[in-house]
Every structure is written in structure tokens, then in C-alpha cells.
C-alpha positions in Angstrom: -18.0 2.2 28.2 -18.4 0.5 24.7 -17.0 2.3 21.7 -19.3 3.7 19.0 -19.2 2.0 15.6 -17.2 4.9 14.1 -14.7 4.9 17.0 -14.3 1.1 16.7 -13.8 1.4 13.0 -11.2 4.2 13.5 -9.4 1.9 16.0 -9.5 -1.0 13.4 -8.1 1.3 10.7 -5.3 2.5 13.0 -4.4 -1.1 13.9 -4.4 -2.0 10.2 -2.0 0.8 9.3 0.3 -0.1 12.2 0.4 -3.7 10.8 1.2 -2.6 7.3 3.9 -0.2 8.5 5.6 -2.6 10.9 5.6 -5.1 8.1 7.5 -2.5 5.9 9.9 -1.8 8.7 10.7 -5.5 9.2 11.2 -5.9 5.4 13.6 -2.9 5.4 15.5 -4.3 8.4 16.1 -7.8 6.8 17.2 -6.2 3.5 20.6 -5.7 5.1 21.0 -9.5 5.2 19.5 -10.5 1.9 18.5 -8.9 -1.4 15.0 -7.8 -2.1 14.4 -10.6 -4.6 15.1 -13.1 -1.8 12.9 -11.1 0.6 10.1 -11.2 -2.0 10.5 -14.9 -2.4 10.5 -15.9 1.2 7.9 -13.4 2.4 5.7 -14.2 -0.6 5.9 -17.9 0.2 4.7 -17.3 3.8 2.0 -14.8 2.6 0.8 -17.1 -0.2 0.4 -20.0 2.3 -1.5 -17.9 4.8 -3.8 -16.3 2.3 -4.4 -19.5 0.3 -5.4 -21.3 3.5 -7.8 -18.5 4.3 -9.2 -18.5 0.8 -9.6 -22.2 0.8 -11.5 -22.1 4.1 -13.9 -19.6 2.6 -14.3 -21.5 -0.7 -12.7 -18.7 -2.7 -10.6 -21.2 -4.7 -13.5 -23.3 -6.0 -13.3 -21.9 -9.5 -9.7 -21.1 -10.4 -10.7 -20.2 -14.0 -11.9 -16.8 -12.6 -8.2 -16.0 -12.0 -7.7 -15.7 -15.7 -10.2 -12.9 -16.1 -8.3 -10.0 -17.9 -8.8 -7.4 -15.2 -7.6 -9.9 -12.5 -4.5 -10.5 -14.6 -3.9 -6.8 -15.0 -4.3 -6.2 -11.3 -1.9 -9.0 -10.4 0.7 -7.8 -12.9 0.5 -4.2 -11.6 0.6 -5.4 -8.0 3.8 -7.4 -8.8 5.5 -4.5 -10.4 4.4 -2.1 -7.6 5.8 -4.5 -5.0 9.1 -4.7 -6.8 9.5 -0.9 -7.2 8.3 -0.3 -3.6 10.7 -2.8 -2.1 13.7 -1.4 -4.1 12.9 2.1 -2.8 12.3 0.8 0.7 15.8 -0.8 0.8 17.5 2.5 -0.1 15.3 5.3 1.3 14.1 6.2 4.8 10.8 4.5 5.5 9.1 7.8 6.3 10.0 9.2 2.9 8.6 6.2 1.0 5.4 6.3 3.1 5.0 10.1 2.5 5.2 9.8 -1.3 2.7 6.9 -1.2 0.2 9.1 0.5 -0.4 10.7 -2.9 -2.0 7.4 -4.1 -5.6 8.5 -3.4 -5.0 11.7 -5.4 -3.6 9.7 -8.3 -6.5 7.3 -8.2 -9.0 10.1 -8.2 -7.3 11.7 -11.2 -7.2 8.4 -13.0 -10.9 7.8 -12.4 -11.7 11.2 -13.8 -9.6 10.7 -16.9 -10.4 7.1 -17.8 -13.8 6.4 -16.2 -15.3 9.8 -16.7 -16.1 10.3 -13.0 -17.0 13.9 -12.1 -14.2 15.8 -10.3 -14.8 19.5 -9.6 -12.2 22.2 -9.9 -11.6 22.2 -6.2 -10.6 18.6 -6.2 -8.5 19.1 -9.3 -6.7 21.9 -7.5 -6.3 19.7 -4.5 -4.7 17.0 -6.7 -2.3 19.6 -8.2 -1.3 20.9 -4.8 -0.8 17.3 -3.5 1.6 16.6 -6.3 3.5 19.8 -5.5 3.9 18.3 -2.1 5.3 15.1 -3.7 7.8 17.1 -5.7 9.0 18.8 -2.5 9.6 15.4 -0.9 11.3 14.0 -4.0 13.1 17.3 -4.7 14.1 16.5 -8.3 17.3 18.1 -9.5 18.2 19.4 -6.0 20.6 18.3 -3.4 19.2 15.4 -1.4 17.5 13.9 -4.5 17.7 10.1 -4.7 17.1 8.2 -7.9 15.2 5.7 -5.7 12.6 8.3 -5.2 11.6 7.8 -8.8 11.0 4.1 -7.9 8.4 5.2 -5.4 6.7 7.4 -8.0 6.7 4.4 -10.4 5.1 2.4 -7.6 2.4 4.9 -7.2 1.7 4.7 -11.0 1.4 0.9 -10.8 -0.8 1.1 -7.7 -3.1 3.6 -9.4 -3.6 1.2 -12.4 -4.1 -1.6 -9.9 -6.8 0.2 -8.0 -8.6 1.4 -11.2 -8.6 -2.2 -12.5 -9.8 -3.5 -9.1 -12.8 -1.2 -9.3 -14.0 -3.0 -12.5 -13.3 -6.6 -11.5 -16.7 -8.5 -11.6 -18.2 -8.8 -8.1 -18.6 -12.5 -8.4 -14.9 -13.0 -8.3 -13.8 -13.5 -4.7 -11.4 -11.0 -3.2 -9.4 -13.8 -1.5 -8.9 -15.5 -4.9 -7.4 -12.3 -6.3 -5.2 -11.9 -3.2 -4.0 -15.5 -3.5 -3.1 -15.0 -7.1 -1.3 -11.7 -6.3 0.7 -13.4 -3.5 1.7 -16.2 -5.8 2.7 -13.9 -8.6 4.9 -11.7 -6.4 6.6 -14.9 -5.0 7.4 -16.0 -8.6 8.8 -12.5 -9.3 11.1 -13.1 -6.3 12.3 -16.3 -7.8 13.2 -14.6 -11.0 14.9 -11.6 -9.3 17.0 -13.4 -6.7 20.0 -14.0 -9.0 20.0 -10.6 -10.8 19.8 -8.9 -7.4 22.8 -10.6 -6.0 22.1 -14.3 -5.6 20.8 -16.5 -2.8 22.2 -15.9 0.7 21.4 -18.6 3.3 19.0 -16.8 5.6 19.6 -16.8 9.4 16.9 -18.4 11.5 16.0 -15.0 13.1 15.6 -13.4 9.7 13.2 -16.2 8.7 11.2 -15.6 11.9 11.1 -11.8 11.1 9.9 -12.4 7.6 7.2 -14.8 8.8 6.1 -12.2 11.3 6.0 -9.6 8.5 3.7 -11.9 6.4 1.5 -12.4 9.5 1.2 -8.7 10.0 0.0 -8.3 6.4 -2.8 -10.7 7.2 -3.6 -8.7 10.3 -3.6 -5.5 8.4 -6.1 -6.9 5.8 -8.4 -8.3 8.4 -8.6 -5.1 10.4 -9.1 -2.8 7.4 -12.0 -5.0 6.2 -13.5 -4.7 9.7 -13.0 -0.9 9.6 -14.7 -0.6 6.2 -17.7 -2.6 7.4 -18.0 -0.9 10.8 -17.9 2.9 10.3 -18.7 5.8 8.0 -16.2 6.3 5.3 -15.9 10.0 5.9 -15.0 9.4 9.5 -12.7 6.4 9.1 -10.7 7.3 5.9 -8.5 10.0 7.5 -7.2 7.5 10.0 -5.3 5.8 7.1 -2.8 8.7 7.3 -1.7 7.3 10.7 0.6 5.1 8.6 2.8 8.1 8.0 3.0 8.7 11.8 4.0 5.1 12.4 6.5 5.3 9.6 8.2 8.4 11.0 8.3 6.8 14.5 9.7 3.5 13.3 12.2 5.3 11.0 13.5 7.2 14.0 13.4 4.4 16.6 14.7 1.5 14.4 16.8 3.2 11.7 17.7 6.5 13.3 16.1 8.5 10.5 15.1 12.1 11.3 12.7 13.7 8.7 14.2 16.9 7.2 12.3 20.1 6.5 11.4 19.4 2.8 10.1 15.9 3.7 8.0 17.4 6.6 6.6 20.2 4.6 5.8 18.0 1.6 4.1 15.4 3.8 1.9 18.0 5.3 0.9 19.3 1.9 0.1 15.8 0.6 -1.9 14.8 3.6 -3.8 18.1 3.7 -4.7 17.6 0.1 -6.0 14.1 0.7 -8.0 15.3 3.7 -9.5 18.1 1.7 -10.6 15.7 -1.0 -12.4 13.6 1.6 -14.1 16.7 2.9 -15.2 17.8 -0.6 -16.6 14.3 -1.2 -18.7 14.7 1.9 -19.8 18.2 1.1 -21.0 17.5 -2.4 -22.6 14.2 -1.3 -20.4 12.0 -3.4 -19.3 9.6 -0.7 -17.8 6.5 -2.3 -18.0 2.9 -1.2 -15.6 2.1 1.6 -13.6 -0.2 -0.6 -12.9 2.7 -3.0 -12.4 5.5 -0.5 -10.4 3.7 2.1 -8.5 1.2 0.0 -6.3 -1.5 1.3 -3.6 0.9 2.5 -1.1 3.1 0.9 1.5 0.5 0.0 1.2 -2.3 -2.5 -0.5 -5.3 -1.0 3.0 -6.1 0.2 2.7 -9.7 -0.7 
């Protein structure tokens, strides 16, 4: 029996989130053998090659002057900083904790759109945003036992991702997405070059680590392709909640690969953040303000990961 368009889109979204999360798990795994600057450099090189080839095939690199558009440059810069702060946190925190805090990104983007773009946000959604950030505070637990300074790195990552998404919304439509992605991948790779030495210097990578990083880069491409298919196949209000499957995958991989067991504050905080996000999606549907798929679903919780 063939799947309905919405069920097919939900499956695509789930596959996409699995791809992004497994990529994160691989990155965390290889961080034991090399510093994050080196990981950024090697993975970025693989990702740049893959995305540039795809962009070239679709003619997205025909006018490279478009890459100098100010909003493109702002997005690329924010993405690079988001990736740095994300990877630093990922190397030192359980993957489920990092993923849980990043679930607050849609809340932060909604708040930013209201403050800087004048988009209408009713009191119920403002309340949902506030409750969601209470959930984040429970996960991060500032000033309490179990607090890690690297949790602040995740929060900084959310800030950079928020500016990235707000800038992306205003990038002229004539600028190809694949051009922006190629420039982002190249910028993150260059950041890796700069950070290798300050983060501990170059360590000759083992062959299996290179294979793992290449696999991670390939999973990024898989994630992007499936999320695009999800956005084009189904209704936003039906598909968007499936992005939270990334947290489920993160918890499972954290336990199976790294032996991490979520504690009570992390579990409670995650439930609050996810519930707040789902309520916001519900309110968008009720008040008839459904957004374009590219805005409501987004490319995933994490930085582009490039």
C-alpha cells in the first residue's frame, strides 16, 4: 500500500534527522583521536567537495559574485561560529544534552523574528517561548551541581544559529541555496585550518578515522537531500514535529555508543522544550499563520554541520 504524501514526508524528515544525528555521533567519536579543529578541517574538506560538485552540477556556481552579498556573508560567518561552538560542546557533553538544548532553536528564531522583523507573535506563543527557555535552564542547570561550562557553548551556538536563520530568511531568492551551502562549507573548513594549532596541533589521522569522517560528511548530504524532499512532499504542520525525532536518536546513540544515560533534569527539561515547540506549531495552525516549509521546518536543529 503506497504511503500518503504526508506519511512519506514524515519518513523523509525522520531519515534526515537520523542522518544529522549519526553524523554528530561520528564526529564526537573521532574527537577522542583528534582535536575539533582537525575534525572541522577534514570533515569540511569532504563536505565542501561533495556539496561543490552538487552545486556545480546544478549550475549554482555560475555567478560567484552572489557569494559576496552581505546577508550571505553574515549567514556564512554565523554558521562558522555556530559550528565551532557546537563541536566544542559536542566533544565535552553527552550528545543527548547538546541535542536537547538545540531543540530551543525554533523558539529563539520565533522570538528573533518578532523582535527584529516585526512578525506578529501572540501572548500564548510568547508564553510558550518563556516556558521553553525555562526547560533549557533546567537542562543547563546554571550554578547547580552538574553544570558544565560547555553548556554555555551550546547556548552561544543557539544564538549564532538564530542569527543565521534570520539572515537566511532575507537572502534574495535569486541566490542559489547550493551556492550558500558551498560557501558555508568552505568557510568552516578554513576555520578548521586556523584552529588546528590552537586546539592542540595536527595528529596524523588513522585510516579508519578518515573513513568515519568521510561517512559523516556523506550523512550530511543525505540529511539535506531528505529534508528538502520532506519540505516539498507534505504539509508543514504535519511534518515539522518529526524533526524532534533527532532528540530520540541522540538519546539512543548516546546510550549505545557512549554509555550516557540521561538524568532527571535533562529528561524533564527536554520534555518542556519539545512540548513548547510542539505547542507553537499547534498555535501557528490554529491561528492560520502557517509558515513556508523552509522557515518552519528548517534544515535541522544543529548547525549545518559542515
